[in-house]
C-alpha positions in Angstrom: -48.9 -49.4 22.6 -48.7 -46.5 20.0 -46.1 -44.8 22.2 -43.9 -47.9 22.2 -44.2 -48.1 18.3 -43.1 -44.4 18.0 -40.0 -45.1 20.2 -39.3 -48.2 18.1 -39.4 -46.1 14.8 -37.0 -43.6 16.2 -34.7 -46.3 17.3 -34.6 -47.8 13.8 -33.8 -44.5 12.3 -31.0 -43.9 14.7 -29.6 -47.4 13.9 -29.7 -46.6 10.1 -27.9 -43.2 10.7 -25.2 -45.0 12.7 -24.8 -47.6 10.0 -24.3 -45.0 7.3 -21.8 -43.1 9.4 -19.8 -46.3 10.1 -19.8 -47.2 6.4 -18.7 -43.7 5.5 -15.8 -43.8 8.0 -14.6 -47.2 6.7 -14.7 -46.2 3.0 -11.1 -45.7 1.7 -10.3 -42.1 0.7 -10.0 -41.2 -2.9 -6.2 -40.8 -3.5 -6.7 -38.6 -6.5 -8.5 -35.8 -4.6 -8.2 -33.8 -1.4 -11.2 -33.8 0.8 -14.0 -31.7 -0.7 -15.2 -28.5 1.0 -16.6 -28.1 3.6 -13.6 -29.5 5.5 -12.9 -29.9 9.2 -11.6 -26.8 10.8 -8.1 -28.4 11.3 -7.9 -29.4 7.6 -8.9 -25.9 6.4 -6.2 -24.3 8.6 -3.7 -26.8 7.3 -4.6 -26.0 3.7 -4.4 -22.3 4.4 -0.9 -22.7 5.8 0.1 -24.9 2.8 -1.1 -22.3 0.3 1.0 -19.5 1.9 4.0 -21.8 2.4 4.1 -22.7 -1.3 3.8 -19.0 -2.2 6.6 -17.9 0.2 8.7 -20.8 -1.1 8.4 -19.7 -4.7 9.2 -16.1 -3.8 12.3 -17.3 -1.9 13.4 -19.2 -5.0 13.6 -15.8 -6.7 10.5 -15.9 -8.9 8.6 -12.6 -9.4 5.7 -12.0 -7.1 3.1 -12.1 -9.8 4.5 -15.4 -11.2 4.6 -16.9 -7.7 0.9 -16.1 -7.1 -0.2 -17.4 -10.4 1.8 -20.7 -10.1 0.5 -21.2 -6.5 -3.1 -20.9 -7.6 -2.7 -23.2 -10.6 -0.8 -25.8 -8.5 -3.5 -26.0 -5.8 -6.3 -26.1 -8.3 -4.6 -29.1 -9.9 -3.7 -30.7 -6.6 -7.3 -30.4 -5.4 -8.5 -32.1 -8.6 -10.4 -29.0 -9.8 -8.7 -28.8 -13.1 -11.9 -27.6 -14.9 -11.4 -24.1 -13.4 -8.0 -23.7 -15.2 -9.8 -22.9 -18.5 -11.2 -19.8 -16.7 -7.8 -18.5 -15.5 -7.2 -16.2 -18.5 -10.7 -14.7 -18.2 -10.1 -14.3 -14.4 -6.8 -12.5 -15.0 -8.5 -10.2 -17.5 -11.5 -9.4 -15.3 -9.2 -8.5 -12.4 -7.9 -5.5 -14.3 -11.1 -4.2 -16.0 -12.2 -2.0 -13.1 -12.6 1.6 -14.4 -11.0 2.8 -11.2 -7.7 1.0 -11.9 -7.4 3.1 -15.1 -6.3 5.9 -12.8 -3.0 4.2 -11.9 -1.2 4.8 -15.2 -2.4 8.4 -15.3 -1.1 9.1 -11.8 2.2 7.5 -12.7 2.4 9.6 -15.9 1.6 12.8 -13.9 4.5 12.1 -11.5 6.9 11.3 -14.4 5.9 14.5 -16.2 6.3 16.7 -13.1 9.7 15.1 -12.3 11.0 15.6 -15.8 9.7 19.1 -15.8 11.9 20.3 -13.0 9.2 20.6 -10.4 11.4 18.8 -7.9 14.0 21.7 -8.0 11.2 24.3 -7.5 9.8 22.4 -4.5 13.3 22.1 -3.0 13.9 25.8 -3.3 10.5 26.7 -1.7 11.0 24.2 1.2 14.5 25.5 1.8 13.2 29.1 2.1 10.3 27.9 4.3 12.1 25.6 6.9 15.8 25.7 6.0 16.6 28.0 8.9 15.6 25.3 11.5 18.3 23.2 13.1 19.2 20.5 10.6 17.7 22.7 7.9 18.1 20.5 4.8 16.7 17.5 6.7 13.5 19.5 7.2 13.6 20.6 3.6 13.6 17.0 2.5 10.5 16.2 4.6 8.5 19.2 3.4 9.5 18.6 -0.2 8.3 15.0 0.2 5.0 16.1 1.6 4.4 18.4 -1.3 5.8 16.0 -3.9 3.4 13.4 -2.5 0.6 15.3 -4.1 2.0 14.5 -7.6 3.3 11.0 -7.5 1.3 8.7 -5.2 4.2 6.2 -5.3 7.0 5.9 -2.7 9.7 4.4 -4.9 9.2 7.1 -7.5 9.4 9.8 -4.9 12.5 8.2 -3.3 14.3 8.2 -6.7 13.3 11.8 -7.5 14.2 13.3 -4.1 17.3 11.1 -3.6 18.8 12.2 -7.0 18.2 15.9 -6.3 18.8 16.2 -2.5 21.1 13.5 -1.3 24.4 14.9 -2.6 23.3 18.4 -1.6 23.0 17.4 2.0 26.4 15.6 2.0 28.1 18.8 0.6 26.5 20.8 3.4 28.1 18.6 6.0 25.4 16.0 6.7 26.4 12.4 7.1 25.7 10.3 4.0 23.8 7.6 5.9 21.6 10.1 7.7 20.9 12.0 4.4 19.8 8.8 2.7 17.8 7.7 5.8 15.7 10.9 5.9 15.1 10.8 2.1 14.0 7.2 2.4 11.7 7.7 5.4 10.2 10.9 4.0 9.4 9.1 0.7 7.0 6.9 2.5 4.7 9.9 2.9 4.0 9.8 -0.8 1.3 7.1 -0.9 -0.4 8.4 2.2 -1.0 12.0 1.1 -3.2 11.9 -2.0 -3.2 11.0 -4.8 -2.2 7.5 -3.8 -1.9 4.4 -6.0 -2.4 2.0 -3.0 -5.7 3.9 -2.1 -6.9 3.4 -5.7 -6.1 -0.3 -5.5 -7.8 -0.7 -2.1 -10.9 1.2 -3.2 -11.1 -0.9 -6.4 -11.0 -4.2 -4.5 -13.2 -3.2 -1.5 -15.6 -0.8 -3.2 -14.6 1.9 -0.7 -14.9 5.5 -1.9 -11.5 6.5 -3.3 -12.4 10.2 -2.5 -12.9 9.4 1.1 -9.6 7.4 1.2 -7.8 10.4 -0.3 -9.2 12.8 2.2 -8.5 10.3 5.0 -4.8 10.3 4.2 -4.2 14.0 4.7 -3.9 14.1 8.5 -1.9 10.9 8.9 0.5 12.2 6.2 1.0 15.5 7.9 1.6 13.7 11.2 4.2 11.5 9.5 6.0 14.6 8.3 5.9 16.2 11.7 7.2 13.1 13.4 10.1 12.9 11.0 10.9 16.6 11.4 11.1 16.0 15.2 13.6 13.2 14.6 15.6 15.4 12.3 15.7 18.2 14.9 17.0 16.0 17.7 19.6 14.2 15.6 20.8 17.5 14.1 21.3 18.9 17.6 23.2 15.9 18.8 25.5 15.8 15.7 25.6 19.6 15.2 24.3 19.6 11.7 24.1 23.0 10.1 21.1 25.2 9.4 20.5 27.4 6.4 20.1 31.2 6.5 16.7 32.6 7.0 15.1 33.6 3.7 13.7 37.1 3.2 10.0 37.6 2.7 10.7 38.4 -1.0 12.6 35.1 -1.5 9.9 33.1 0.2 7.2 34.7 -1.9 9.1 34.2 -5.1 9.8 30.5 -4.4 6.2 29.9 -3.4 5.0 31.1 -6.8 7.2 28.5 -8.3 5.8 25.8 -6.1 2.1 26.7 -6.2 1.8 25.0 -9.6 2.8 21.7 -7.9 0.5 22.2 -5.0 -2.4 22.7 -7.4 -2.2 19.1 -8.5 -3.8 17.5 -5.5 -6.2 20.4 -5.3 -7.4 19.6 -8.8 -7.7 15.9 -8.0 -9.4 16.2 -4.6 -11.5 19.2 -5.4 -12.8 17.6 -8.6 -13.7 14.4 -6.9 -15.3 15.9 -3.8 -17.4 18.4 -5.9 -18.6 15.5 -8.1 -17.0 16.8 -11.2 -14.6 13.9 -11.6 -14.5 10.2 -10.9 -11.0 9.1 -9.6 -10.0 8.1 -13.1 -11.2 11.3 -14.6 -9.3 13.2 -11.9 -6.2 11.4 -12.8 -6.6 12.3 -16.5 -7.2 15.9 -15.6 -4.0 15.9 -13.5 -2.1 14.5 -16.4 -3.4 17.1 -18.8 -2.5 19.8 -16.2 1.0 18.4 -15.8 1.5 18.2 -19.6 0.4 21.8 -20.1 2.6 23.0 -17.2 5.8 21.2 -18.3 5.5 21.6 -22.1 4.1 25.1 -22.4 4.6 27.0 -19.1 8.0 25.8 -17.8 9.1 24.4 -21.2 11.5 22.0 -19.6 9.9 19.0 -21.3 10.2 18.8 -25.1 8.1 16.8 -27.5 11.0 14.5 -28.2 11.2 13.7 -24.4 7.6 12.3 -24.4 8.3 8.9 -25.8 10.8 8.1 -23.0 8.4 9.4 -20.4 5.6 7.4 -21.8 7.8 4.2 -22.0 8.7 4.6 -18.3 5.1 5.0 -17.5 4.2 1.9 -19.5 6.8 -0.2 -17.7 5.6 0.9 -14.3 1.9 0.5 -15.1 2.3 -3.0 -16.7 4.2 -4.2 -13.7 1.5 -3.1 -11.3 -1.4 -4.4 -13.4 0.3 -7.7 -14.0 0.6 -8.2 -10.3 -3.1 -7.3 -9.9 -4.1 -9.8 -12.6 -2.1 -12.6 -10.9 -3.5 -11.6 -7.5 -6.9 -12.0 -9.0 -6.3 -15.8 -9.6 -4.7 -16.2 -6.2 -7.6 -14.4 -4.5 -10.0 -16.6 -6.4 -8.2 -19.7 -4.9 -8.4 -18.3 -1.4 -12.1 -17.6 -1.7 -12.8 -20.9 -3.4 -11.1 -22.8 -0.5 -12.8 -20.6 2.1 -9.5 -19.3 3.5 -11.2 -16.0 4.7 -13.6 -18.0 6.8 -10.6 -19.8 8.4 -8.9 -16.5 9.1 -12.1 -15.1 10.6 -12.5 -18.1 12.9 -8.8 -17.9 13.9 -8.9 -14.2 14.7 -12.2 -14.4 16.5 -11.0 -17.2 18.6 -8.2 -14.9 19.8 -10.4 -11.9 20.6 -13.7 -10.2 19.6 -12.2 -6.9 20.6 -11.7 -4.8 17.4 -8.6 -3.1 18.8 -6.9 -6.4 19.6 -7.8 -7.7 16.1 -6.3 -4.5 14.5 -3.2 -4.9 16.6 -2.8 -8.5 15.4 -3.4 -7.5 11.8 -0.8 -4.8 12.1 1.8 -7.3 13.4 1.0 -9.7 10.5 1.3 -6.9 7.9 4.6 -5.7 9.5 6.1 -9.2 9.3 4.9 -9.6 5.7 6.3 -6.2 4.8 9.8 -7.5 5.5 9.5 -10.1 2.8 7.0 -8.8 0.2 6.2 -5.7 -1.7 3.4 -3.5 -0.4 1.0 -3.8 -3.3 1.4 -7.6 -3.3 0.6 -7.7 0.4 -2.5 -5.6 -0.1 -3.8 -7.8 -3.0 -3.2 -10.9 -0.9 -4.6 -9.8 2.4 -7.5 -7.6 1.6 -9.8 -10.5 0.5 -8.8 -12.3 3.8 -9.0 -9.4 6.2 -12.0 -7.5 4.9 -14.7 -10.0 6.1 -13.1 -9.7 9.6 -13.2 -5.9 9.4 -16.8 -5.8 8.2 -17.9 -8.2 11.0 -16.3 -6.1 13.7 -17.8 -2.9 12.3 -14.4 -1.2 11.6 -14.6 1.8 9.2 -13.1 0.6 5.8 -11.5 4.0 5.2 -9.8 3.8 8.6 -8.5 0.3 7.8 -7.4 1.3 4.3 -5.3 4.2 5.5 -3.9 2.1 8.4 -2.9 -0.7 6.1 -1.2 1.7 3.6 0.8 3.4 6.4 1.8 0.0 7.7 3.0 -1.2 4.3 5.0 2.0 3.9 7.1 0.9 6.9 7.8 -2.3 5.1 9.4 -0.3 2.3 12.2 0.6 4.7 12.9 -2.9 6.2 15.2 -5.5 4.7 15.4 -7.9 3.0 12.9 -6.6 0.4 12.3 -2.9 1.2 12.2 -1.2 -2.2 12.8 2.3 -0.9 15.6 1.1 1.3 17.4 -0.5 -1.7 16.7 2.5 -3.9 18.4 5.0 -1.5 21.2 2.5 -0.8 21.9 2.4 -4.5 21.7 6.1 -5.1 23.8 6.9 -2.0 26.2 4.0 -2.6 25.7 2.8 1.0 25.6 -0.8 2.3 22.0 -1.8 2.9 22.5 -3.0 6.5 24.3 0.2 7.4 21.4 2.3 6.1 19.0 0.0 7.9 20.7 0.8 11.2 20.6 4.5 10.5 16.8 4.2 9.9 16.0 2.9 13.4 14.8 6.3 14.8 12.9 7.1 11.7 11.2 3.7 11.9 10.3 4.4 15.5 8.7 7.7 14.5 6.6 6.0 11.7 5.6 3.2 14.0 4.4 5.7 16.6 2.3 7.4 13.9 0.9 3.9 12.9 0.0 3.3 16.5 -1.9 6.6 16.7 -3.7 6.0 13.4 -4.7 2.5 14.5 -6.2 3.4 17.9 -7.4 6.9 17.2 -9.6 6.5 14.0 -10.6 10.2 14.2 -7.2 11.1 12.7 -8.4 9.3 9.5 -12.1 9.8 9.5 -12.4 13.5 10.6 -11.6 15.1 7.2 -13.7 12.7 5.1 -16.7 13.1 7.4 -16.3 16.9 7.5 -16.1 17.3 3.7 -18.3 14.5 2.5 -20.5 13.7 5.5 -20.6 10.6 7.5 -20.5 7.3 5.6 -22.9 5.6 8.0 
């Protein structure tokens, strides 16, 4: 008898639960709001797709990236009926740019502008010409070596492309190189800039993820040198096939004299990396030290920058810095929307449903980034995708330094691909070459860079060896 009573009680509870479920199903939906989180998996996937479709639509309408991200976030907060969060948007934009690490960005930009205005580019070109100009396709190799050294001063691919293109493009054409090839090698070599430290993308990545910027800087050395070597191989074979000239071999005295002129530029990354690794500087303090060094060098040693030139240099720095930081502030709102609507969880579920193998997931992420790179700027892609991909990377146990360098290298490829490739358009403008014609000439250079990306993705030691050697293992 007691047993029958227990079964009867459980039966009554089951009936009540069924009645509540039926009543909930028959209740008409609230037309003024979307379903509240947590949502069914299909609904979350649909919402994720809608968010990115609206963003892409605004970009295709010609709105700036930062404005597109901000409007997308505001639109979906309103559409979801969560208008109360709109009062927090200004504070969220402000807080996105208050990281002390981000203060390094304007100082790195200023350092590059000072070095460029101070004639460092010409000294690097002369040193590189004496070092590798006697190889087949000499000036092509000179461009690559100059870019690798110049990378230690700028940290931005577009700035490097403009500086190297202005100095070296016409010189290569006068020496018998095809104009399209000359522009292609300058464009592809400029992508080394953000991989060899200092690097603005590394600073942004480290600020968002909390990864050591020093380890990221050290992790970029080997991939950057491999990029340079791969491009020099392409130059050699193209030069042999097209019979491009080589320069005369420099004497030991000429090489020594030019190296003394270039050593001041090489000292810039030494100051930055050495100060950070030794614990003397934070990344921001290292950027300030590099700026002071560049100021002393260009004002008092070389004397090619005058006091009256500084306002223009500072204005150019201000324009570049505000542009980057405005994008970061807008991305802060957009990232807030993604986290609020659990988009990272949706992406994790989707990627994990495809494979639990970290190498397969990295391959998929690379493909996604390469596609995005055709339509968006690298920094914007980084700000949009890091909050989405980092939970996946963490769950799979992938080294964040490895992933950061891989992502940056991937986004550099996007700078060379139409329709949005900034470096592609910069060199097409400087060289007065049709964009699609230059894109065709870049095919072998892109193949070389994609090969390096493949190696960096699937051989993490290329990235992690130097940071682990200098700073010890992070784990």
